[in-house]
VEXNUKOL-479640 format. One line per field, with one value per atom (N, C-alpha, C, O, CB): residue number from 1; residue in one letter; atom name; x, y, z. Coordinates in steps of 0.05 Angstrom, whole numbers, plus 5000, padded with zeros to 4 digits. Glycine has a CB too. Example, Ala and Ser with C-alpha at 12.3 -4.5 7.8 and 13.67 -1.06 7.14 Angstrom:
BEGIN
num: [1 / 1 / 1 / 1 / 1 / 2 / 2 / 2 / 2 / 2]
residuo: [A / A / A / A / A / S / S / S / S / S]
atomo: [N / CA / C / O / CB / N / CA / C / O / CB]
x: [5264 / 5246 / 5264 / 5285 / 5226 / 5257 / 5273 / 5258 / 5268 / 5282]
y: [4886 / 4910 / 4934 / 4934 / 4911 / 4955 / 4979 / 5001 / 5023 / 4988]
z: [5156 / 5156 / 5156 / 5169 / 5181 / 5142 / 5143 / 5157 / 5161 / 5114]
# end
This chain:
BEGIN
num: [1 / 1 / 1 / 1 / 1 / 2 / 2 / 2 / 2 / 2 / 3 / 3 / 3 / 3 / 3 / 4 / 4 / 4 / 4 / 4 / 5 / 5 / 5 / 5 / 5 / 6 / 6 / 6 / 6 / 6 / 7 / 7 / 7 / 7 / 7 / 8 / 8 / 8 / 8 / 8 / 9 / 9 / 9 / 9 / 9 / 10 / 10 / 10 / 10 / 10 / 11 / 11 / 11 / 11 / 11 / 12 / 12 / 12 / 12 / 12 / 13 / 13 / 13 / 13 / 13 / 14 / 14 / 14 / 14 / 14 / 15 / 15 / 15 / 15 / 15 / 16 / 16 / 16 / 16 / 16 / 17 / 17 / 17 / 17 / 17 / 18 / 18 / 18 / 18 / 18 / 19 / 19 / 19 / 19 / 19 / 20 / 20 / 20 / 20 / 20 / 21 / 21 / 21 / 21 / 21 / 22 / 22 / 22 / 22 / 22 / 23 / 23 / 23 / 23 / 23 / 24 / 24 / 24 / 24 / 24 / 25 / 25 / 25 / 25 / 25 / 26 / 26 / 26 / 26 / 26 / 27 / 27 / 27 / 27 / 27 / 28 / 28 / 28 / 28 / 28 / 29 / 29 / 29 / 29 / 29 / 30 / 30 / 30 / 30 / 30 / 31 / 31 / 31 / 31 / 31 / 32 / 32 / 32 / 32 / 32 / 33 / 33 / 33 / 33 / 33 / 34 / 34 / 34 / 34 / 34 / 35 / 35 / 35 / 35 / 35 / 36 / 36 / 36 / 36 / 36 / 37 / 37 / 37 / 37 / 37 / 38 / 38 / 38 / 38 / 38 / 39 / 39 / 39 / 39 / 39 / 40 / 40 / 40 / 40 / 40 / 41 / 41 / 41 / 41 / 41 / 42 / 42 / 42 / 42 / 42 / 43 / 43 / 43 / 43 / 43 / 44 / 44 / 44 / 44 / 44 / 45 / 45 / 45 / 45 / 45 / 46 / 46 / 46 / 46 / 46 / 47 / 47 / 47 / 47 / 47 / 48 / 48 / 48 / 48 / 48 / 49 / 49 / 49 / 49 / 49 / 50 / 50 / 50 / 50 / 50 / 51 / 51 / 51 / 51 / 51 / 52 / 52 / 52 / 52 / 52 / 53 / 53 / 53 / 53 / 53 / 54 / 54 / 54 / 54 / 54 / 55 / 55 / 55 / 55 / 55 / 56 / 56 / 56 / 56 / 56 / 57 / 57 / 57 / 57 / 57 / 58 / 58 / 58 / 58 / 58 / 59 / 59 / 59 / 59 / 59 / 60 / 60 / 60 / 60 / 60 / 61 / 61 / 61 / 61 / 61 / 62 / 62 / 62 / 62 / 62 / 63 / 63 / 63 / 63 / 63 / 64 / 64 / 64 / 64 / 64 / 65 / 65 / 65 / 65 / 65 / 66 / 66 / 66 / 66 / 66 / 67 / 67 / 67 / 67 / 67 / 68 / 68 / 68 / 68 / 68 / 69 / 69 / 69 / 69 / 69 / 70 / 70 / 70 / 70 / 70 / 71 / 71 / 71 / 71 / 71 / 72 / 72 / 72 / 72 / 72 / 73 / 73 / 73 / 73 / 73 / 74 / 74 / 74 / 74 / 74 / 75 / 75 / 75 / 75 / 75 / 76 / 76 / 76 / 76 / 76 / 77 / 77 / 77 / 77 / 77 / 78 / 78 / 78 / 78 / 78 / 79 / 79 / 79 / 79 / 79 / 80 / 80 / 80 / 80 / 80 / 81 / 81 / 81 / 81 / 81 / 82 / 82 / 82 / 82 / 82 / 83 / 83 / 83 / 83 / 83 / 84 / 84 / 84 / 84 / 84 / 85 / 85 / 85 / 85 / 85 / 86 / 86 / 86 / 86 / 86 / 87 / 87 / 87 / 87 / 87 / 88 / 88 / 88 / 88 / 88 / 89 / 89 / 89 / 89 / 89 / 90 / 90 / 90 / 90 / 90 / 91 / 91 / 91 / 91 / 91 / 92 / 92 / 92 / 92 / 92 / 93 / 93 / 93 / 93 / 93 / 94 / 94 / 94 / 94 / 94 / 95 / 95 / 95 / 95 / 95 / 96 / 96 / 96 / 96 / 96 / 97 / 97 / 97 / 97 / 97 / 98 / 98 / 98 / 98 / 98 / 99 / 99 / 99 / 99 / 99 / 100 / 100 / 100 / 100 / 100 / 101 / 101 / 101 / 101 / 101 / 102 / 102 / 102 / 102 / 102 / 103 / 103 / 103 / 103 / 103 / 104 / 104 / 104 / 104 / 104 / 105 / 105 / 105 / 105 / 105 / 106 / 106 / 106 / 106 / 106 / 107 / 107 / 107 / 107 / 107 / 108 / 108 / 108 / 108 / 108 / 109 / 109 / 109 / 109 / 109 / 110 / 110 / 110 / 110 / 110]
residuo: [M / M / M / M / M / A / A / A / A / A / I / I / I / I / I / A / A / A / A / A / A / A / A / A / A / V / V / V / V / V / S / S / S / S / S / L / L / L / L / L / V / V / V / V / V / L / L / L / L / L / D / D / D / D / D / G / G / G / G / G / D / D / D / D / D / L / L / L / L / L / W / W / W / W / W / R / R / R / R / R / Q / Q / Q / Q / Q / W / W / W / W / W / L / L / L / L / L / D / D / D / D / D / Q / Q / Q / Q / Q / Q / Q / Q / Q / Q / L / L / L / L / L / L / L / L / L / L / V / V / V / V / V / S / S / S / S / S / L / L / L / L / L / R / R / R / R / R / D / D / D / D / D / P / P / P / P / P / I / I / I / I / I / D / D / D / D / D / Q / Q / Q / Q / Q / A / A / A / A / A / Q / Q / Q / Q / Q / I / I / I / I / I / A / A / A / A / A / I / I / I / I / I / P / P / P / P / P / L / L / L / L / L / I / I / I / I / I / V / V / V / V / V / R / R / R / R / R / L / L / L / L / L / P / P / P / P / P / L / L / L / L / L / A / A / A / A / A / A / A / A / A / A / V / V / V / V / V / I / I / I / I / I / V / V / V / V / V / A / A / A / A / A / W / W / W / W / W / G / G / G / G / G / G / G / G / G / G / L / L / L / L / L / T / T / T / T / T / N / N / N / N / N / R / R / R / R / R / R / R / R / R / R / W / W / W / W / W / T / T / T / T / T / V / V / V / V / V / P / P / P / P / P / V / V / V / V / V / A / A / A / A / A / A / A / A / A / A / A / A / A / A / A / L / L / L / L / L / A / A / A / A / A / L / L / L / L / L / P / P / P / P / P / V / V / V / V / V / L / L / L / L / L / W / W / W / W / W / F / F / F / F / F / S / S / S / S / S / A / A / A / A / A / F / F / F / F / F / S / S / S / S / S / I / I / I / I / I / L / L / L / L / L / A / A / A / A / A / A / A / A / A / A / I / I / I / I / I / P / P / P / P / P / A / A / A / A / A / I / I / I / I / I / Y / Y / Y / Y / Y / R / R / R / R / R / P / P / P / P / P / E / E / E / E / E / L / L / L / L / L / Q / Q / Q / Q / Q / P / P / P / P / P / D / D / D / D / D / A / A / A / A / A / A / A / A / A / A / P / P / P / P / P / G / G / G / G / G / T / T / T / T / T / S / S / S / S / S / T / T / T / T / T / V / V / V / V / V / R / R / R / R / R / T / T / T / T / T / S / S / S / S / S / V / V / V / V / V / A / A / A / A / A / T / T / T / T / T]
atomo: [N / CA / C / O / CB / N / CA / C / O / CB / N / CA / C / O / CB / N / CA / C / O / CB / N / CA / C / O / CB / N / CA / C / O / CB / N / CA / C / O / CB / N / CA / C / O / CB / N / CA / C / O / CB / N / CA / C / O / CB / N / CA / C / O / CB / N / CA / C / O / CB / N / CA / C / O / CB / N / CA / C / O / CB / N / CA / C / O / CB / N / CA / C / O / CB / N / CA / C / O / CB / N / CA / C / O / CB / N / CA / C / O / CB / N / CA / C / O / CB / N / CA / C / O / CB / N / CA / C / O / CB / N / CA / C / O / CB / N / CA / C / O / CB / N / CA / C / O / CB / N / CA / C / O / CB / N / CA / C / O / CB / N / CA / C / O / CB / N / CA / C / O / CB / N / CA / C / O / CB / N / CA / C / O / CB / N / CA / C / O / CB / N / CA / C / O / CB / N / CA / C / O / CB / N / CA / C / O / CB / N / CA / C / O / CB / N / CA / C / O / CB / N / CA / C / O / CB / N / CA / C / O / CB / N / CA / C / O / CB / N / CA / C / O / CB / N / CA / C / O / CB / N / CA / C / O / CB / N / CA / C / O / CB / N / CA / C / O / CB / N / CA / C / O / CB / N / CA / C / O / CB / N / CA / C / O / CB / N / CA / C / O / CB / N / CA / C / O / CB / N / CA / C / O / CB / N / CA / C / O / CB / N / CA / C / O / CB / N / CA / C / O / CB / N / CA / C / O / CB / N / CA / C / O / CB / N / CA / C / O / CB / N / CA / C / O / CB / N / CA / C / O / CB / N / CA / C / O / CB / N / CA / C / O / CB / N / CA / C / O / CB / N / CA / C / O / CB / N / CA / C / O / CB / N / CA / C / O / CB / N / CA / C / O / CB / N / CA / C / O / CB / N / CA / C / O / CB / N / CA / C / O / CB / N / CA / C / O / CB / N / CA / C / O / CB / N / CA / C / O / CB / N / CA / C / O / CB / N / CA / C / O / CB / N / CA / C / O / CB / N / CA / C / O / CB / N / CA / C / O / CB / N / CA / C / O / CB / N / CA / C / O / CB / N / CA / C / O / CB / N / CA / C / O / CB / N / CA / C / O / CB / N / CA / C / O / CB / N / CA / C / O / CB / N / CA / C / O / CB / N / CA / C / O / CB / N / CA / C / O / CB / N / CA / C / O / CB / N / CA / C / O / CB / N / CA / C / O / CB / N / CA / C / O / CB / N / CA / C / O / CB / N / CA / C / O / CB / N / CA / C / O / CB / N / CA / C / O / CB / N / CA / C / O / CB / N / CA / C / O / CB / N / CA / C / O / CB / N / CA / C / O / CB / N / CA / C / O / CB / N / CA / C / O / CB / N / CA / C / O / CB / N / CA / C / O / CB / N / CA / C / O / CB / N / CA / C / O / CB / N / CA / C / O / CB / N / CA / C / O / CB / N / CA / C / O / CB / N / CA / C / O / CB / N / CA / C / O / CB]
x: [9324 / 9352 / 9355 / 9361 / 9379 / 9350 / 9362 / 9344 / 9353 / 9359 / 9311 / 9290 / 9303 / 9307 / 9261 / 9313 / 9321 / 9347 / 9353 / 9316 / 9364 / 9388 / 9384 / 9393 / 9409 / 9373 / 9364 / 9346 / 9349 / 9338 / 9332 / 9325 / 9339 / 9337 / 9306 / 9358 / 9378 / 9392 / 9399 / 9397 / 9397 / 9420 / 9401 / 9414 / 9436 / 9378 / 9353 / 9360 / 9378 / 9319 / 9340 / 9341 / 9345 / 9330 / 9313 / 9368 / 9386 / 9369 / 9361 / 9415 / 9361 / 9342 / 9321 / 9311 / 9330 / 9312 / 9282 / 9284 / 9269 / 9259 / 9303 / 9315 / 9326 / 9325 / 9340 / 9336 / 9350 / 9319 / 9316 / 9373 / 9305 / 9285 / 9260 / 9246 / 9276 / 9264 / 9243 / 9258 / 9248 / 9244 / 9284 / 9303 / 9296 / 9290 / 9347 / 9297 / 9290 / 9265 / 9263 / 9298 / 9247 / 9216 / 9211 / 9205 / 9194 / 9216 / 9193 / 9224 / 9222 / 9178 / 9249 / 9261 / 9274 / 9278 / 9274 / 9279 / 9286 / 9268 / 9275 / 9303 / 9247 / 9232 / 9226 / 9226 / 9215 / 9218 / 9211 / 9232 / 9224 / 9199 / 9256 / 9281 / 9277 / 9283 / 9316 / 9267 / 9269 / 9241 / 9239 / 9281 / 9220 / 9191 / 9176 / 9169 / 9174 / 9172 / 9149 / 9123 / 9119 / 9142 / 9102 / 9075 / 9059 / 9064 / 9066 / 9040 / 9016 / 8999 / 8979 / 8999 / 9002 / 8979 / 8993 / 9015 / 8952 / 8970 / 8986 / 8996 / 8983 / 8967 / 9026 / 9040 / 9056 / 9054 / 9056 / 9077 / 9102 / 9122 / 9134 / 9108 / 9142 / 9159 / 9180 / 9200 / 9167 / 9177 / 9210 / 9207 / 9189 / 9216 / 9229 / 9244 / 9240 / 9241 / 9283 / 9237 / 9231 / 9258 / 9263 / 9214 / 9278 / 9309 / 9315 / 9330 / 9328 / 9314 / 9307 / 9296 / 9310 / 9286 / 9266 / 9253 / 9252 / 9246 / 9232 / 9262 / 9262 / 9288 / 9294 / 9264 / 9302 / 9326 / 9317 / 9326 / 9372 / 9307 / 9300 / 9276 / 9274 / 9290 / 9260 / 9235 / 9246 / 9241 / 9209 / 9266 / 9286 / 9295 / 9290 / 9319 / 9309 / 9320 / 9300 / 9304 / 9336 / 9270 / 9253 / 9238 / 9225 / 9235 / 9240 / 9226 / 9248 / 9244 / 9210 / 9274 / 9297 / 9292 / 9282 / 9333 / 9300 / 9302 / 9269 / 9267 / 9306 / 9249 / 9225 / 9226 / 9216 / 9200 / 9239 / 9242 / 9256 / 9249 / 9254 / 9280 / 9301 / 9292 / 9308 / 9339 / 9273 / 9266 / 9232 / 9220 / 9273 / 9219 / 9194 / 9178 / 9161 / 9190 / 9182 / 9158 / 9145 / 9152 / 9166 / 9118 / 9105 / 9092 / 9087 / 9090 / 9088 / 9083 / 9094 / 9083 / 9087 / 9118 / 9140 / 9135 / 9146 / 9172 / 9115 / 9107 / 9098 / 9106 / 9096 / 9065 / 9049 / 9063 / 9051 / 9014 / 9093 / 9096 / 9123 / 9128 / 9097 / 9138 / 9150 / 9141 / 9153 / 9162 / 9116 / 9102 / 9080 / 9065 / 9080 / 9082 / 9072 / 9096 / 9095 / 9050 / 9123 / 9149 / 9151 / 9158 / 9167 / 9147 / 9156 / 9143 / 9148 / 9160 / 9117 / 9103 / 9114 / 9116 / 9070 / 9121 / 9129 / 9123 / 9139 / 9129 / 9103 / 9094 / 9083 / 9067 / 9075 / 9091 / 9078 / 9057 / 9060 / 9094 / 9029 / 9008 / 9003 / 9015 / 8990 / 8980 / 8973 / 8949 / 8941 / 8955 / 8940 / 8922 / 8935 / 8923 / 8907 / 8971 / 8987 / 8985 / 8983 / 9010 / 8986 / 8980 / 8946 / 8935 / 8978 / 8935 / 8917 / 8921 / 8903 / 8891 / 8952 / 8957 / 8968 / 8972 / 8981 / 8974 / 8976 / 8953 / 8956 / 8989 / 8934 / 8908 / 8905 / 8888 / 8886 / 8936 / 8930 / 8949 / 8952 / 8937 / 8958 / 8976 / 8952 / 8959 / 9003 / 8933 / 8917 / 8902 / 8892 / 8892 / 8903 / 8897 / 8912 / 8904 / 8892 / 8940 / 8962 / 8959 / 8967 / 8991 / 8950 / 8951 / 8921 / 8911 / 8965 / 8911 / 8883 / 8883 / 8889 / 8862 / 8876 / 8877 / 8879 / 8899 / 8839 / 8863 / 8853 / 8876 / 8878 / 8818 / 8888 / 8910 / 8939 / 8958 / 8909 / 8940 / 8963 / 8970 / 8952 / 8955 / 8998 / 9000 / 8999 / 9009 / 9015 / 8993 / 8981 / 9005 / 9028 / 8968 / 9000 / 9021 / 9031 / 9053 / 9006 / 9010 / 9022 / 9009 / 8985 / 9031 / 9017 / 9002 / 8977 / 8976 / 9013 / 8954 / 8917 / 8910 / 8888 / 8906 / 8928 / 8912 / 8900 / 8904 / 8927 / 8885 / 8880 / 8883 / 8881 / 8852 / 8887 / 8892 / 8870 / 8870 / 8923 / 8849 / 8821 / 8812 / 8816 / 8797 / 8794 / 8789 / 8760 / 8750 / 8801 / 8748 / 8723 / 8704 / 8718 / 8722 / 8677 / 8665 / 8650 / 8642 / 8653 / 8643 / 8626 / 8603 / 8611 / 8643 / 8574 / 8559 / 8560 / 8574 / 8528 / 8547 / 8549 / 8520 / 8511 / 8585]
y: [2369 / 2360 / 2334 / 2319 / 2372 / 2328 / 2290 / 2276 / 2260 / 2272 / 2283 / 2267 / 2263 / 2240 / 2282 / 2285 / 2286 / 2280 / 2281 / 2309 / 2275 / 2258 / 2227 / 2210 / 2268 / 2226 / 2191 / 2185 / 2163 / 2184 / 2201 / 2183 / 2179 / 2162 / 2192 / 2199 / 2204 / 2183 / 2169 / 2235 / 2177 / 2157 / 2127 / 2107 / 2163 / 2125 / 2098 / 2097 / 2084 / 2099 / 2118 / 2117 / 2141 / 2159 / 2107 / 2141 / 2164 / 2174 / 2197 / 2156 / 2153 / 2151 / 2167 / 2184 / 2120 / 2158 / 2177 / 2209 / 2226 / 2169 / 2212 / 2248 / 2253 / 2276 / 2258 / 2240 / 2240 / 2242 / 2256 / 2204 / 2225 / 2228 / 2258 / 2272 / 2200 / 2257 / 2281 / 2305 / 2318 / 2286 / 2308 / 2335 / 2334 / 2356 / 2329 / 2314 / 2315 / 2318 / 2329 / 2294 / 2316 / 2314 / 2342 / 2358 / 2293 / 2348 / 2376 / 2405 / 2423 / 2378 / 2396 / 2416 / 2434 / 2458 / 2409 / 2406 / 2410 / 2407 / 2417 / 2394 / 2400 / 2405 / 2425 / 2428 / 2398 / 2442 / 2468 / 2480 / 2500 / 2489 / 2478 / 2490 / 2471 / 2479 / 2485 / 2446 / 2437 / 2437 / 2442 / 2404 / 2430 / 2431 / 2452 / 2456 / 2406 / 2463 / 2492 / 2477 / 2458 / 2527 / 2485 / 2471 / 2484 / 2508 / 2464 / 2477 / 2489 / 2500 / 2508 / 2470 / 2505 / 2535 / 2547 / 2543 / 2533 / 2571 / 2598 / 2597 / 2591 / 2624 / 2607 / 2600 / 2626 / 2640 / 2567 / 2630 / 2645 / 2642 / 2658 / 2650 / 2631 / 2608 / 2617 / 2628 / 2606 / 2614 / 2617 / 2588 / 2578 / 2650 / 2580 / 2550 / 2546 / 2568 / 2551 / 2532 / 2526 / 2525 / 2534 / 2498 / 2510 / 2517 / 2539 / 2538 / 2510 / 2561 / 2589 / 2602 / 2618 / 2592 / 2593 / 2606 / 2596 / 2608 / 2608 / 2567 / 2549 / 2556 / 2549 / 2508 / 2572 / 2579 / 2613 / 2622 / 2573 / 2627 / 2653 / 2651 / 2666 / 2664 / 2628 / 2629 / 2623 / 2636 / 2605 / 2598 / 2599 / 2629 / 2639 / 2578 / 2640 / 2663 / 2681 / 2689 / 2677 / 2689 / 2705 / 2694 / 2709 / 2714 / 2659 / 2658 / 2663 / 2673 / 2633 / 2651 / 2655 / 2687 / 2693 / 2650 / 2704 / 2737 / 2740 / 2754 / 2760 / 2729 / 2737 / 2725 / 2737 / 2724 / 2700 / 2695 / 2713 / 2721 / 2672 / 2718 / 2733 / 2756 / 2771 / 2735 / 2767 / 2798 / 2794 / 2816 / 2824 / 2777 / 2774 / 2783 / 2801 / 2788 / 2770 / 2781 / 2764 / 2756 / 2799 / 2756 / 2736 / 2735 / 2714 / 2732 / 2757 / 2759 / 2744 / 2744 / 2780 / 2732 / 2725 / 2694 / 2682 / 2732 / 2679 / 2657 / 2646 / 2626 / 2653 / 2672 / 2657 / 2668 / 2663 / 2665 / 2686 / 2694 / 2677 / 2678 / 2725 / 2661 / 2646 / 2615 / 2596 / 2651 / 2618 / 2587 / 2592 / 2575 / 2569 / 2620 / 2612 / 2613 / 2594 / 2630 / 2628 / 2618 / 2599 / 2593 / 2621 / 2578 / 2540 / 2524 / 2500 / 2527 / 2533 / 2513 / 2507 / 2523 / 2519 / 2477 / 2468 / 2472 / 2462 / 2451 / 2485 / 2512 / 2530 / 2528 / 2507 / 2553 / 2580 / 2589 / 2608 / 2598 / 2578 / 2580 / 2602 / 2609 / 2562 / 2622 / 2655 / 2649 / 2668 / 2682 / 2622 / 2618 / 2617 / 2619 / 2591 / 2612 / 2612 / 2632 / 2630 / 2610 / 2657 / 2690 / 2683 / 2700 / 2731 / 2659 / 2668 / 2659 / 2658 / 2660 / 2650 / 2636 / 2668 / 2671 / 2603 / 2693 / 2715 / 2728 / 2746 / 2733 / 2721 / 2725 / 2718 / 2724 / 2706 / 2701 / 2699 / 2721 / 2720 / 2668 / 2736 / 2756 / 2778 / 2790 / 2773 / 2782 / 2802 / 2785 / 2794 / 2822 / 2760 / 2745 / 2740 / 2732 / 2724 / 2746 / 2743 / 2763 / 2760 / 2744 / 2781 / 2809 / 2819 / 2841 / 2837 / 2792 / 2801 / 2801 / 2780 / 2789 / 2827 / 2832 / 2801 / 2795 / 2849 / 2785 / 2768 / 2741 / 2722 / 2761 / 2745 / 2729 / 2738 / 2725 / 2720 / 2758 / 2774 / 2762 / 2755 / 2800 / 2755 / 2751 / 2765 / 2787 / 2742 / 2763 / 2769 / 2788 / 2778 / 2747 / 2810 / 2832 / 2819 / 2818 / 2862 / 2811 / 2788 / 2777 / 2782 / 2793 / 2753 / 2733 / 2742 / 2765 / 2725 / 2729 / 2729 / 2758 / 2768 / 2729 / 2773 / 2793 / 2786 / 2763 / 2815 / 2804 / 2793 / 2819 / 2841 / 2778 / 2819 / 2849 / 2843 / 2855 / 2852 / 2825 / 2835 / 2859 / 2861 / 2811 / 2884 / 2898 / 2896 / 2889 / 2916 / 2899 / 2906 / 2924 / 2942 / 2905 / 2938 / 2960 / 2953 / 2929 / 2971 / 2972 / 2968 / 2992 / 3016 / 2969 / 2987 / 3013 / 3027 / 3018 / 3007 / 3048 / 3057 / 3079 / 3093 / 3075]
z: [2430 / 2413 / 2415 / 2397 / 2423 / 2442 / 2446 / 2429 / 2413 / 2483 / 2431 / 2415 / 2392 / 2384 / 2410 / 2378 / 2349 / 2340 / 2317 / 2339 / 2360 / 2357 / 2361 / 2346 / 2378 / 2378 / 2381 / 2353 / 2342 / 2414 / 2344 / 2316 / 2296 / 2278 / 2303 / 2301 / 2273 / 2282 / 2263 / 2267 / 2297 / 2301 / 2297 / 2290 / 2335 / 2302 / 2294 / 2273 / 2263 / 2295 / 2259 / 2222 / 2220 / 2228 / 2201 / 2207 / 2194 / 2174 / 2173 / 2181 / 2152 / 2121 / 2125 / 2110 / 2111 / 2152 / 2147 / 2150 / 2140 / 2171 / 2163 / 2159 / 2134 / 2128 / 2181 / 2122 / 2092 / 2070 / 2051 / 2087 / 2080 / 2068 / 2074 / 2060 / 2072 / 2090 / 2104 / 2087 / 2069 / 2146 / 2097 / 2088 / 2050 / 2039 / 2098 / 2038 / 2010 / 2008 / 1986 / 1995 / 2016 / 2007 / 2012 / 1994 / 2026 / 2043 / 2051 / 2040 / 2024 / 2108 / 2056 / 2055 / 2031 / 2028 / 2067 / 2014 / 1977 / 1967 / 1945 / 1960 / 1965 / 1942 / 1930 / 1905 / 1944 / 1949 / 1932 / 1921 / 1909 / 1946 / 1919 / 1906 / 1876 / 1854 / 1927 / 1882 / 1851 / 1834 / 1810 / 1851 / 1851 / 1838 / 1849 / 1872 / 1842 / 1829 / 1843 / 1845 / 1829 / 1818 / 1866 / 1867 / 1858 / 1855 / 1889 / 1851 / 1826 / 1837 / 1825 / 1806 / 1866 / 1878 / 1889 / 1899 / 1900 / 1888 / 1901 / 1929 / 1949 / 1901 / 1927 / 1952 / 1944 / 1923 / 1956 / 1972 / 1971 / 1964 / 1980 / 1985 / 1948 / 1936 / 1954 / 1945 / 1901 / 1976 / 1992 / 2006 / 2020 / 2021 / 1999 / 2004 / 2036 / 2047 / 1995 / 2050 / 2078 / 2091 / 2113 / 2081 / 2072 / 2081 / 2085 / 2104 / 2066 / 2078 / 2077 / 2104 / 2118 / 2056 / 2111 / 2120 / 2148 / 2168 / 2106 / 2145 / 2180 / 2195 / 2218 / 2178 / 2179 / 2208 / 2208 / 2229 / 2199 / 2197 / 2197 / 2222 / 2241 / 2165 / 2215 / 2244 / 2268 / 2288 / 2244 / 2267 / 2298 / 2305 / 2326 / 2295 / 2286 / 2298 / 2310 / 2333 / 2278 / 2293 / 2308 / 2332 / 2346 / 2291 / 2339 / 2361 / 2384 / 2406 / 2362 / 2371 / 2395 / 2405 / 2427 / 2382 / 2389 / 2394 / 2411 / 2431 / 2355 / 2402 / 2413 / 2445 / 2464 / 2394 / 2446 / 2476 / 2494 / 2516 / 2479 / 2478 / 2507 / 2504 / 2514 / 2506 / 2495 / 2503 / 2510 / 2506 / 2473 / 2518 / 2524 / 2500 / 2502 / 2549 / 2477 / 2456 / 2440 / 2418 / 2437 / 2457 / 2450 / 2423 / 2412 / 2467 / 2415 / 2390 / 2360 / 2338 / 2391 / 2370 / 2351 / 2347 / 2329 / 2363 / 2367 / 2359 / 2339 / 2327 / 2369 / 2334 / 2316 / 2286 / 2264 / 2321 / 2289 / 2266 / 2254 / 2230 / 2268 / 2272 / 2269 / 2262 / 2252 / 2286 / 2273 / 2261 / 2236 / 2227 / 2290 / 2227 / 2199 / 2185 / 2169 / 2185 / 2182 / 2173 / 2171 / 2148 / 2182 / 2189 / 2191 / 2185 / 2191 / 2214 / 2166 / 2159 / 2128 / 2109 / 2164 / 2127 / 2101 / 2079 / 2064 / 2099 / 2066 / 2046 / 2057 / 2076 / 2024 / 2044 / 2049 / 2036 / 2020 / 2045 / 2040 / 2025 / 2035 / 2055 / 2025 / 2020 / 2034 / 2060 / 2073 / 2004 / 2063 / 2083 / 2116 / 2138 / 2075 / 2110 / 2130 / 2146 / 2170 / 2123 / 2131 / 2153 / 2167 / 2180 / 2124 / 2162 / 2184 / 2212 / 2229 / 2177 / 2219 / 2245 / 2251 / 2275 / 2247 / 2236 / 2257 / 2269 / 2286 / 2248 / 2262 / 2277 / 2311 / 2327 / 2261 / 2314 / 2345 / 2356 / 2380 / 2359 / 2346 / 2361 / 2371 / 2392 / 2339 / 2364 / 2385 / 2406 / 2426 / 2369 / 2400 / 2424 / 2448 / 2470 / 2417 / 2438 / 2461 / 2477 / 2500 / 2452 / 2471 / 2492 / 2505 / 2511 / 2472 / 2504 / 2514 / 2536 / 2548 / 2508 / 2551 / 2590 / 2602 / 2615 / 2608 / 2598 / 2617 / 2611 / 2625 / 2612 / 2593 / 2591 / 2595 / 2589 / 2568 / 2606 / 2625 / 2646 / 2661 / 2637 / 2653 / 2679 / 2705 / 2701 / 2678 / 2729 / 2743 / 2758 / 2760 / 2754 / 2766 / 2779 / 2805 / 2816 / 2787 / 2810 / 2837 / 2844 / 2840 / 2862 / 2859 / 2872 / 2878 / 2886 / 2894 / 2876 / 2885 / 2872 / 2877 / 2929 / 2854 / 2836 / 2811 / 2802 / 2829 / 2799 / 2775 / 2758 / 2769 / 2773 / 2735 / 2712 / 2698 / 2677 / 2688 / 2702 / 2689 / 2705 / 2730 / 2688 / 2684 / 2695 / 2696 / 2674 / 2688 / 2712 / 2718 / 2716 / 2726 / 2732 / 2709 / 2710 / 2730 / 2730 / 2688 / 2753 / 2773 / 2768 / 2768 / 2802 / 2763 / 2761 / 2788 / 2806 / 2753 / 2792 / 2821 / 2816 / 2834 / 2832]
# end
């Protein structure tokens, strides 16, 4: 937030341009490619709420969902980001139960 505040003070016109070209453009001009026509100005707060809720409740899957929603244009290919959800829960990526132990299970032939 501090970086955003400093950049706003240094050159507020760039923020106005970004808002006009990225957030508000989909309210005025439809894009001529397949997309889900939900304006970024609606999706961005929703993405922030989803990732905040996920952070507070330890739901890591909310990060790729929020990332997909926060893209400037919601192309159909944006949902490929959701492929990260199964990878998040891979056993080798889980935190250790205790220092020095591993959650990765290996089978040993006997």
